[in-house]
C-alpha positions in Angstrom: -64.1 65.0 -16.3 -66.4 62.1 -16.8 -67.7 59.6 -14.3 -65.7 56.9 -16.1 -62.4 58.9 -15.9 -63.0 59.8 -12.2 -63.5 56.0 -11.6 -60.2 55.3 -13.3 -58.5 58.2 -11.5 -59.6 56.5 -8.3 -58.3 53.1 -9.4 -55.1 54.8 -10.4 -54.7 56.4 -7.0 -55.3 53.0 -5.4 -52.7 51.5 -7.7 -50.1 54.1 -6.9 -50.6 53.4 -3.2 -50.2 49.7 -3.7 -46.9 50.5 -5.7 -45.5 52.4 -2.8 -46.4 49.6 -0.5 -44.3 47.3 -2.7 -47.3 45.2 -4.1 -48.3 44.5 -7.7 -50.2 47.2 -9.7 -53.0 46.3 -11.9 -53.3 48.0 -15.3 -55.7 50.7 -15.8 -57.8 49.7 -18.7 -60.7 50.9 -20.8 -63.2 48.9 -22.9 -61.8 48.0 -26.4 -64.6 50.0 -28.1 -63.3 53.4 -26.8 -61.6 55.1 -29.7 -57.9 55.7 -29.5 -58.3 59.4 -29.2 -60.3 59.0 -26.2 -57.9 56.5 -24.7 -55.0 59.1 -25.1 -56.9 61.9 -23.8 -58.0 59.9 -20.7 -54.3 58.7 -20.3 -53.2 62.3 -20.1 -55.8 63.3 -17.8 -54.9 60.4 -15.5 -51.3 61.2 -15.7 -52.0 65.0 -14.9 -54.3 64.1 -12.0 -51.4 62.4 -10.0 -47.8 62.2 -11.0 -48.0 58.7 -11.9 -45.7 59.2 -14.8 -44.4 62.8 -15.4 -46.8 65.6 -15.6 -46.7 67.0 -12.0 -43.7 69.5 -12.0 -41.0 68.7 -9.6 -38.2 71.0 -8.6 -35.6 70.8 -11.1 -32.5 69.8 -9.1 -29.3 68.2 -10.1 -29.1 64.6 -8.7 -27.7 61.2 -9.4 -29.5 58.0 -8.0 -30.3 54.4 -8.6 -33.7 53.3 -9.6 -33.8 50.4 -7.3 -33.7 46.6 -7.7 -36.1 43.7 -7.1 -35.4 41.6 -4.0 -33.6 39.0 -5.8 -32.3 40.4 -9.1 -31.2 43.6 -11.0 -32.9 46.4 -13.0 -32.0 47.9 -16.5 -33.1 51.2 -17.9 -33.8 51.5 -21.7 -35.5 54.8 -22.3 -36.7 58.0 -20.8 -39.5 60.7 -21.7 -38.6 63.9 -23.4 -38.6 65.8 -20.1 -36.5 63.1 -18.4 -39.0 62.5 -15.5 -40.3 59.0 -16.7 -37.9 56.0 -17.2 -38.8 52.6 -18.5 -37.0 49.4 -18.4 -37.1 45.8 -16.8 -36.3 44.1 -13.8 -34.5 40.9 -14.1 -34.5 37.9 -11.6 -31.5 36.0 -10.6 -33.1 32.9 -11.9 -34.2 34.4 -15.2 -37.2 36.1 -16.3 -38.1 39.8 -16.7 -40.8 42.3 -15.8 -41.3 45.7 -17.4 -41.2 48.7 -15.1 -42.2 52.3 -15.4 -40.2 54.6 -13.0 -41.2 58.2 -11.9 -40.4 60.4 -9.0 -43.8 59.9 -7.5 -44.3 56.0 -8.0 -40.7 55.0 -8.1 -40.3 51.7 -10.0 -43.7 50.6 -10.8 -44.9 47.3 -12.5 -48.0 47.2 -14.6 -49.6 44.4 -16.6 -48.1 44.9 -19.9 -48.5 41.5 -21.5 -48.2 37.9 -20.9 -44.9 36.2 -20.0 -41.6 38.0 -19.7 -42.0 41.7 -20.5 -39.4 44.5 -21.4 -40.3 48.0 -21.8 -37.9 49.4 -24.4 -39.3 52.9 -25.2 -41.5 55.6 -24.1 -43.1 58.6 -25.9 -42.0 62.1 -25.4 -45.1 62.9 -23.2 -44.4 60.0 -20.9 -47.8 58.5 -21.7 -47.3 55.6 -24.0 -44.8 52.7 -23.7 -43.6 50.2 -26.2 -41.8 46.9 -25.5 -41.8 43.2 -25.8 -43.8 40.6 -24.2 -42.7 37.1 -25.1 -42.5 36.8 -28.9 -44.7 39.9 -29.6 -44.4 43.7 -29.2 -47.0 45.9 -27.3 -48.1 49.5 -26.9 -49.3 50.3 -23.5 -50.5 53.4 -21.7 -52.4 54.2 -18.4 -55.7 54.1 -20.4 -54.8 50.5 -21.5 -52.5 48.2 -23.5 -52.6 46.5 -26.8 -50.5 43.9 -28.6 -49.4 44.8 -32.0 -50.7 42.4 -34.5 -48.8 39.0 -34.3 -47.1 37.5 -37.1 -48.0 33.8 -37.3 -45.1 31.8 -36.0 -42.7 34.8 -36.1 -41.1 37.1 -33.4 -41.9 40.9 -33.4 -39.9 43.3 -31.4 -40.6 46.9 -30.6 -37.5 49.2 -30.7 -38.8 52.7 -30.4 -42.0 54.8 -30.2 -42.7 58.3 -31.7 -43.3 61.4 -29.6 -47.0 61.2 -29.4 -47.1 57.4 -29.0 -48.9 56.9 -32.4 -46.0 55.1 -34.2 -44.1 52.0 -33.2 -41.1 50.5 -35.0 -39.0 47.4 -34.8 -38.3 44.2 -36.5 -39.9 40.8 -37.4 -37.9 37.6 -37.4 -39.9 35.3 -39.7 -40.5 31.6 -38.7 -39.9 29.4 -40.6 -36.6 31.4 -41.3 -36.2 33.1 -44.6 -32.6 32.3 -45.4 -30.6 34.4 -47.9 -27.6 33.0 -49.9 -24.4 34.2 -51.2 -23.0 32.6 -54.3 -19.2 32.4 -55.0 -19.1 35.7 -57.1 -19.8 39.1 -56.0 -23.4 39.2 -57.1 -26.3 39.8 -54.7 -29.7 38.1 -55.1 -32.8 40.1 -54.4 -34.8 38.8 -51.4 -37.5 37.0 -53.4 -34.9 35.0 -55.4 -32.7 34.4 -52.3 -35.7 33.1 -50.2 -36.1 30.1 -52.6 -32.6 28.6 -51.7 -31.7 26.6 -48.7 -28.8 24.5 -47.7 -25.9 23.9 -50.0 -27.0 23.5 -53.6 -25.0 21.7 -56.3 -24.8 25.2 -57.9 -22.6 26.5 -55.2 -25.3 28.6 -53.5 -24.8 28.7 -49.8 -27.5 29.1 -47.2 -25.8 31.8 -45.1 -28.0 33.9 -42.9 -31.5 34.4 -41.5 -33.0 37.6 -42.5 -35.3 40.1 -40.5 -37.8 42.6 -41.7 -38.3 46.2 -40.5 -41.8 47.3 -39.8 -43.6 50.5 -38.9 -47.0 50.3 -37.1 -49.4 53.1 -36.6 -52.9 53.4 -35.2 -54.1 54.5 -38.6 -52.2 52.1 -40.9 -51.6 49.1 -38.6 -48.4 47.2 -39.2 -46.4 47.8 -42.6 -43.3 46.3 -43.6 -40.8 48.9 -44.7 -39.5 48.5 -48.1 -36.2 46.5 -48.3 -33.0 47.5 -50.1 -32.0 45.3 -53.0 -29.0 43.0 -52.1 -29.5 43.4 -48.5 -30.8 40.3 -46.6 -31.4 41.8 -43.2 -33.5 44.9 -42.3 -34.1 46.2 -38.8 -35.5 49.4 -37.5 -33.9 51.0 -34.6 -35.5 54.4 -33.9 -38.1 56.9 -35.2 -38.3 60.7 -35.2 -40.7 62.5 -32.8 -43.3 63.0 -35.7 -43.2 59.3 -36.7 -42.4 60.1 -40.3 -38.7 59.3 -40.4 -37.6 55.6 -39.4 -33.9 54.7 -38.9 -32.7 51.4 -39.5 -30.0 49.0 -40.7 -29.5 46.7 -43.6 -27.2 43.8 -43.6 -25.6 42.1 -46.6 -22.7 39.7 -47.2 -19.4 40.8 -48.5 -16.9 38.5 -50.1 -13.2 39.1 -49.1 -10.6 37.8 -51.7 -8.1 37.8 -48.8 -8.4 35.9 -46.6 -11.2 34.2 -48.8 -14.1 34.4 -46.8 -17.6 35.9 -46.3 -18.3 38.6 -43.9 -21.5 40.5 -43.0 -21.5 44.3 -43.3 -24.2 46.8 -42.1 -25.2 50.0 -43.5 -27.7 52.5 -41.9 -31.1 53.2 -43.8 -33.5 56.1 -43.4 -37.2 55.6 -44.4 -38.9 58.8 -45.1 -42.5 58.7 -46.3 -41.9 55.0 -46.7 -38.9 55.5 -49.2 -35.6 54.0 -48.2 -32.2 55.6 -48.6 -28.7 54.4 -47.7 -26.5 56.6 -45.5 -23.2 55.0 -46.4 -20.3 54.9 -43.8 -17.6 57.0 -42.4 -15.0 56.1 -44.9 -14.9 55.9 -48.6 -13.9 52.3 -49.3 -13.3 52.7 -53.0 -10.6 55.3 -52.4 -9.0 53.3 -49.7 -8.7 50.2 -51.9 -7.1 52.3 -54.5 -4.7 53.7 -51.8 -3.8 50.2 -50.9 -3.1 49.2 -54.5 -0.9 52.0 -55.1 0.9 52.0 -51.9 -0.3 55.5 -50.9 -2.2 54.6 -47.8 -1.7 55.9 -44.4 1.8 55.5 -42.9 0.4 53.8 -39.9 -0.7 50.7 -41.9 1.2 48.1 -43.6 -1.5 46.9 -46.1 -1.6 43.6 -48.2 -2.2 45.0 -51.7 -5.2 42.9 -52.4 -8.6 43.9 -53.8 -11.6 43.7 -51.3 -9.3 43.6 -48.2 -11.2 46.5 -46.8 -14.7 46.3 -45.1 -16.9 48.6 -43.1 -19.8 48.2 -41.0 -21.8 51.3 -40.0 -24.6 50.6 -37.4 -27.1 53.3 -36.4 -28.5 53.4 -33.0 -30.6 56.4 -32.7 -32.0 59.5 -34.4 -32.7 62.9 -32.9 -36.4 64.0 -32.2 -36.2 66.4 -35.3 -35.0 63.6 -37.6 -31.9 65.6 -38.6 -29.2 63.7 -36.8 -28.2 60.1 -36.7 -25.5 58.4 -34.3 -24.0 55.0 -34.1 -20.9 53.2 -34.5 -18.5 52.7 -37.6 -16.3 49.4 -37.7 -13.6 49.7 -40.3 -11.3 46.8 -41.0 -8.3 46.3 -43.1 -6.5 42.9 -43.3 -3.1 44.3 -42.5 -0.6 44.9 -39.7 -1.1 48.0 -37.7 2.1 49.2 -36.6 1.1 50.7 -33.2 -1.5 48.2 -32.1 -2.8 44.6 -32.1 -6.0 45.5 -33.8 -6.3 46.0 -37.5 -9.6 47.9 -37.0 -11.1 51.2 -36.3 -14.0 51.1 -34.3 -15.5 54.5 -33.4 -18.6 56.4 -32.4 -20.1 58.5 -35.3 -22.6 61.1 -36.1 -24.3 61.7 -39.4 -26.2 65.0 -40.5 -27.7 65.5 -44.0 -25.4 67.8 -45.9 -22.3 67.1 -43.9 -22.4 63.3 -43.8 -20.5 61.2 -41.3 -17.9 62.5 -38.8 -16.1 60.6 -36.0 -16.8 61.5 -32.5 -13.9 59.7 -31.0 -10.9 62.2 -31.1 -9.0 60.4 -28.3 -5.3 59.9 -29.2 -3.2 57.1 -27.6 0.1 58.7 -26.8 3.1 56.5 -27.8 4.5 56.7 -24.2 1.3 56.0 -22.5 1.6 52.2 -21.9 -1.2 52.3 -19.4 -4.0 52.8 -21.8 -5.1 51.4 -25.4 -8.4 52.4 -26.9 -10.1 49.7 -28.8 -13.3 51.4 -29.6 -16.4 53.4 -29.0 -20.1 53.5 -29.9 -22.9 56.3 -29.7 -26.1 55.0 -28.1 -28.5 58.1 -28.1 -28.7 61.9 -29.1 -30.6 64.9 -27.7 -33.6 66.2 -29.5 -31.8 68.8 -31.6 -28.6 66.5 -32.2 -26.2 68.8 -30.3 -25.4 66.2 -27.4 -24.5 62.6 -27.8 -24.1 59.9 -25.2 -22.4 56.4 -25.6 -19.7 54.1 -24.4 -16.1 53.9 -24.9 -13.6 51.0 -24.3 -10.0 50.9 -23.3 -7.5 48.6 -22.0 -5.9 49.8 -18.9 -3.8 48.7 -16.0 -5.3 47.6 -12.6 -4.0 50.8 -11.1 -5.9 53.0 -13.6 -9.0 50.9 -13.2 -9.1 51.7 -9.5 -9.3 55.4 -10.1 -12.2 55.8 -12.6 -16.0 55.3 -12.4 -16.3 52.6 -14.8 -17.1 48.9 -15.1 -14.2 46.7 -16.0 -14.0 43.2 -17.6 -10.4 42.1 -16.8 -8.3 45.1 -18.1 -11.0 46.0 -20.6 -13.0 49.1 -19.2 -16.3 50.3 -20.5 -16.8 54.0 -19.8 -19.8 56.0 -20.7 -19.2 59.2 -22.6 -21.0 62.6 -23.4 -20.1 64.3 -26.6 -20.8 67.9 -27.8 -19.2 69.9 -30.6 -17.4 72.4 -28.3 -15.8 70.0 -26.0 -15.8 66.6 -27.7 -15.9 63.3 -26.2 -15.6 63.4 -22.4 -15.9 60.6 -19.6 -19.5 60.8 -18.4 -18.5 60.1 -14.7 -16.1 63.1 -14.9 -18.9 65.2 -16.6 -21.3 64.4 -13.7 -18.6 65.3 -11.1 -16.7 68.2 -12.7 -19.5 69.9 -14.7 -22.4 69.5 -12.2 -20.8 68.6 -8.8 -22.8 65.3 -8.7 -21.6 62.7 -6.0 -21.4 59.3 -7.6 -20.2 57.6 -4.2 -19.0 54.2 -5.1 -21.1 53.8 -8.2 -19.4 52.5 -11.3 -21.0 53.6 -14.4 -21.4 50.8 -17.1 -23.4 52.3 -19.8 -25.5 55.4 -20.8 -28.6 54.2 -22.6 -30.8 57.3 -23.2 -30.9 61.1 -22.9 -33.6 63.6 -22.7 -34.7 65.8 -25.6 -32.9 68.9 -23.8 -30.0 67.0 -22.8 -30.6 67.5 -19.0 -31.3 64.0 -17.9 -29.3 60.8 -18.7 -30.1 57.2 -17.7 -28.1 54.1 -17.8 -27.0 50.9 -16.0 -24.1 50.1 -13.8 -22.7 48.7 -10.6 -24.2 50.0 -7.5 -22.0 50.4 -4.1 -23.2 47.0 -2.9 -21.8 45.4 -6.3 -25.1 44.7 -7.9 -26.3 45.7 -11.5 -28.8 48.5 -11.1 -30.3 51.1 -13.4 -29.5 54.8 -12.6 -30.7 58.2 -13.5 -28.7 61.6 -13.5 -30.2 65.1 -13.7 -27.7 67.7 -15.0 -28.3 71.0 -13.2 -25.9 73.1 -11.0 -27.6 74.1 -7.7 -24.5 76.3 -6.6 -23.9 80.0 -7.8 -22.6 80.4 -11.4 -18.9 80.5 -11.1 -18.7 78.2 -8.1 -16.1 75.9 -9.5 -15.6 73.8 -6.3 -19.3 73.6 -5.6 -19.1 74.8 -2.1 -21.9 77.3 -2.3 -19.9 80.5 -3.0 -17.8 82.1 -5.7 -14.7 83.1 -3.9 -10.8 83.6 -4.4 -10.3 79.8 -4.5 -12.6 79.5 -7.6 -10.7 82.4 -9.4 -7.3 80.9 -8.4 -8.4 77.5 -9.9 -9.4 79.3 -13.2 -6.2 81.1 -13.3 -4.2 78.0 -13.0 -6.1 76.4 -15.9 -5.9 79.4 -18.2 -5.1 78.2 -21.7 -6.5 74.7 -21.2 -8.2 73.5 -24.5 -10.4 70.6 -25.4 -8.0 70.2 -28.5 -5.4 68.7 -26.1 -7.4 67.5 -23.0 -10.8 67.1 -21.5 -12.2 70.4 -20.1 -14.7 70.8 -17.5 -16.7 73.6 -15.7 -14.6 72.9 -12.5 -11.5 73.9 -14.6 -13.0 77.3 -15.2 -14.8 76.8 -18.5 -17.8 78.8 -17.6 -19.0 79.4 -21.0 -18.8 75.8 -22.2 -16.8 76.5 -25.3 -14.0 74.0 -24.5 -11.4 76.7 -23.6 -10.4 78.3 -20.3 -9.6 81.8 -21.4 -10.0 85.5 -20.9 -13.8 85.3 -21.4 -14.1 83.0 -18.5 -11.8 85.1 -16.5 -13.9 88.1 -17.0 -17.0 86.2 -16.4 -15.7 84.7 -13.1 -14.7 88.5 -11.9 -18.1 89.5 -12.7 -19.4 86.8 -10.4 -17.0 87.0 -7.5 -18.7 87.5 -4.3 -16.1 90.0 -2.7 -16.8 92.6 -5.5 -19.0 94.3 -2.9 -15.9 95.0 -0.8 -13.8 96.3 -3.6 -11.7 93.2 -4.3 -12.0 93.4 -8.2 -9.4 91.0 -9.2 -10.4 88.1 -6.8 -7.1 87.9 -4.9 -8.5 88.4 -1.5 -7.0 91.8 -1.1 -8.3 95.3 -1.7 -5.2 97.2 -3.1 -3.8 99.2 -6.0 -4.5 96.3 -8.5 -8.2 96.5 -7.8 -8.1 100.2 -8.7 -6.6 99.5 -12.1 -9.4 97.0 -12.6 -12.0 99.6 -11.8 -10.1 102.1 -14.0 -10.0 99.7 -16.9 -13.7 98.9 -16.7 -15.1 102.3 -15.9 -18.2 103.1 -17.7 -19.2 99.5 -18.7 -22.6 98.2 -18.2 -23.9 94.8 -17.1 -20.6 92.7 -17.2 -20.2 92.8 -13.4 -16.5 93.2 -13.3 -15.5 96.0 -10.8 -19.3 96.5 -10.2 -18.9 96.9 -6.4 -22.5 97.9 -5.5 -24.2 95.6 -8.0 -26.2 98.2 -9.8 -25.2 97.0 -13.2 -22.7 99.7 -14.2 -19.0 100.6 -13.3 -18.8 104.1 -12.0 -17.7 106.3 -9.0 -20.0 104.7 -6.6 -17.9 101.5 -7.2 -14.6 103.4 -6.7 -16.3 104.5 -3.3 -16.7 100.8 -2.3 -13.0 100.3 -3.0 -12.0 103.3 -1.2 -13.9 102.3 1.8 -12.3 98.9 2.2 -8.7 99.7 0.9 -6.1 97.7 2.6 -8.4 94.9 3.8 -7.8 91.3 3.4 -11.4 90.2 2.5 -10.3 86.6 1.9 -7.1 84.7 1.7 -5.9 81.6 0.1 -3.6 80.9 2.9 -3.4 82.2 6.5 -3.2 86.0 6.5 0.4 87.2 6.8 1.9 90.4 8.2 2.5 92.7 5.2 6.1 92.6 4.0 7.8 96.0 3.7 7.0 96.2 -0.1 3.3 95.8 0.9 3.7 98.8 3.3 5.0 100.7 0.6 2.2 99.8 -1.7 -0.3 100.7 1.2 1.4 104.2 1.5 1.3 104.8 -2.3 -2.4 103.7 -2.2 -3.2 106.3 0.5 -1.5 109.0 -1.7 -3.5 107.9 -4.7 -6.8 107.9 -2.7 -6.0 111.5 -1.4 -5.4 112.4 -5.0 -8.6 111.0 -6.1 -10.5 112.7 -3.2 -9.1 116.1 -4.2 -10.1 115.4 -7.8 -13.5 114.4 -7.0 -14.0 117.4 -4.5 -13.1 119.7 -7.4 -15.8 118.3 -9.8 
């Protein structure tokens, strides 16, 4: 390593010491003449020298913890690295103002000089080296090897929404100043942005100045800042996320939509993908043309009483995140009909959604409000982030509940409106995130209430968010999803015993089609079912197999012999493998015989055998004698 890098490493070490002492940390910088390639290499060398960000390997253990707060204020987490070990966000003071932070296991919440004025770190690269965010009215890209402001747009505001995996691309939006207003005229005709920008105020022609537009941009080290091509008829373009390779940008376009009933304008949103700088619209969850046709013909859903008026249906689909591989998009779909909904007060469907190329949009919100459940009503949900391969989604859901229900769930409430983070996967659907933490991984949340989940690592093992800590303060949190107890330990007490198997048996038949299903219920293979496959897996993990209790009831009896007989000759399943050699043979029968009649474990205090049990014991001795004679004859 060069002398310059050694010096920087020394500076960084001193900075870390200052951080742990609670003082300010100066940014480690390089002269501006150093090429970007050198900057990035030095940043990685610095990060690997000490675990200032993420590169030192820590034991991978399940945990839930807060990220800490400033002395007078709160913290908010916005993004995390691909391996989940680095978190970025901002501290907010009670009297206003914000300061970006970078959190890692080594430094805790550290503050670097990322720009002038109020700063917020909004995104971090996959390798945990480069950070993007906002400082005042401009965006920045920063690393341990130095920071840089993105080219300012005179008089305008630029924000950074996301950064690519290697930190080489930043995307976001620019709000022009003076504003560029886009009009709507009294007929359903959209003007392109060039024509629309020439209008302002209310003209004698009936043109109305209606909204201020934004422009989406993509910045890279090679091309600097480029405005992403707009979609005709859309006055507003924002960039929300970018794929790991920086080639696919996800954003949203906004336009105005005229409703003949009730005779007003509304803004609708539609996701846009820019691939190789070419935009394509992704549409929405519902086919509006067919829904309007249903309204006019009276063949719509029986749940709706619809006014048969053209253009009475609107849909806004807002994309929030794209998977690292660029194949999956998540967000929210808000569908509205001007109608009376027979079972609720809201003429809308507001649901978390997922899009994949080839399959289009699907709803992630399969929750059902039962007619007789007067304690809960579900007004909506929205997805906030997605794992690297698109298989796991996080987000937030809302429901109106009674105060009694609020007291029993790990959520943040606003009156009777409760926001609850969720986790979704294809096998088990949408589940309460606090319950996933507790019943899938045995994490102790204490008195925390989870308000929102903001980001998930590429492998889905780490989730960050913001909530209310036990002291009642708003604080960022981080959860690592890893079970430290043995496989099959449903109650997370450190062993796989008869209590675990009894819990599984009690839940046999449980399905995600009708209710949320968790590991603690017995869903060992995470397929959304508690079934025979889970039962067999549990028997293969049960700790008292080594004493001949092959059916996990705490007794070594004739039933265990039948289990051994039914699995005789099997390899590597574990069921009835008493000596743990990977196969079921006569050596395992010898284990059963040696312990026959023992109560190796009990669910309740051991009782004196009833006469029927004594009869069973006698029969067992006769069977063992017969087995012994048969074995001696071989």
